[in-house]
C-alpha positions as CSV (number, residue, x, y, z in Angstrom):
1,X,-15.7,-39.4,39.4
2,X,-16.6,-35.7,39.3
3,X,-20.4,-34.8,39.2
4,X,-21.0,-31.4,37.6
5,X,-24.1,-29.6,38.5
6,X,-26.6,-28.1,36.2
7,X,-25.8,-24.4,37.2
8,X,-22.0,-24.9,36.6
9,X,-22.7,-26.4,33.1
10,X,-24.7,-23.5,32.3
11,X,-22.1,-21.0,33.7
12,X,-19.5,-22.8,31.5
13,X,-21.9,-22.9,28.3
14,X,-22.4,-18.9,28.8
15,X,-18.5,-18.5,29.1
16,X,-18.0,-20.4,26.0
17,X,-20.9,-18.6,24.2
18,X,-19.1,-15.3,25.3
19,X,-15.8,-16.7,24.1
20,X,-17.4,-17.8,20.6
21,X,-18.8,-14.2,20.3
22,X,-15.4,-12.6,21.1
23,X,-13.5,-14.9,18.7
24,X,-16.2,-14.2,15.9
25,X,-15.7,-10.5,16.6
26,X,-11.7,-11.0,16.4
27,X,-12.1,-13.0,13.1
28,X,-14.2,-10.3,11.6
29,X,-11.7,-7.5,12.8
30,X,-8.9,-9.6,11.3
31,X,-10.7,-9.9,7.9
32,X,-11.3,-6.1,8.1
33,X,-7.6,-5.5,8.7
34,X,-6.4,-7.7,5.8
35,X,-9.0,-5.8,3.5
36,X,-7.5,-2.5,4.7
37,X,-4.0,-3.5,4.2
38,X,-4.2,-5.6,0.8
39,X,-3.6,-2.2,-1.3
40,X,-0.6,-1.3,0.8
41,X,2.0,-3.0,-1.8
42,X,0.5,-1.0,-4.5
43,X,0.4,2.2,-2.6
44,X,4.1,1.8,-1.8
45,X,4.9,1.1,-5.5
46,X,2.8,4.4,-6.4
47,X,4.8,6.2,-3.8
48,X,8.1,5.0,-5.0
49,X,7.3,5.9,-8.6
50,X,6.1,9.3,-7.4
51,X,9.3,9.9,-5.8
52,X,11.5,8.8,-8.9
53,X,9.4,11.1,-10.9
54,X,10.0,14.0,-8.4
55,X,13.7,13.3,-8.6
56,X,13.9,13.4,-12.3
57,X,11.5,16.6,-12.4
58,X,14.0,18.2,-9.9
59,X,17.1,17.2,-12.0
60,X,15.3,18.7,-15.1
61,X,14.3,21.9,-13.3
62,X,17.8,22.5,-12.0
63,X,19.1,21.8,-15.7
64,X,16.7,24.2,-17.2
65,X,17.4,26.9,-14.6
66,X,21.2,26.6,-15.6
67,X,20.3,27.0,-19.1
68,X,18.0,29.9,-18.6
69,X,20.7,31.4,-16.3
70,X,23.4,31.0,-19.1
71,X,21.0,32.5,-21.7
72,X,20.2,35.5,-19.5
73,X,23.9,36.4,-19.0
74,X,24.4,35.9,-22.6
75,X,21.6,38.4,-23.2
76,X,22.8,40.7,-20.4
77,X,26.3,40.8,-22.4
78,X,24.7,41.5,-25.8
79,X,22.6,44.3,-24.1
80,X,25.8,45.7,-22.7
81,X,27.6,45.5,-25.8
82,X,24.7,47.3,-27.7
83,X,24.6,50.0,-25.0
84,X,28.2,50.7,-25.4
85,X,27.7,50.8,-29.3
86,X,24.8,53.1,-28.8
87,X,26.7,55.5,-26.5
88,X,29.6,55.6,-28.8
89,X,27.3,56.3,-31.7
90,X,25.5,59.1,-29.8
91,X,28.8,60.6,-28.7
92,X,29.9,60.6,-32.5
93,X,26.9,62.2,-33.7
94,X,27.4,64.8,-31.1
95,X,30.8,65.3,-32.4
96,X,29.8,65.6,-35.7
97,X,27.0,68.1,-35.1
98,X,29.7,70.4,-33.3
99,X,32.0,70.6,-36.3
């Protein structure tokens, strides 16, 4: 039979108290980590939805840019035609004046 002295029992008791304190701190930290991470699935979903919206916006913007570019080309062509007509009319008017 082993007889344990009071100082050894006190030392064991102190170490158990320290371990209990550390375990309590760890449990508190784990609870805080769980609290901090519980919103991660919602954040992930929001990020994915935002990414999807950004992709749609990018597609819409490219489509809009193509349309604007086509309209601009059409207007440039129309302006070119009008400029040519104006030059012809001015030349015709000069020709009529000089008769």
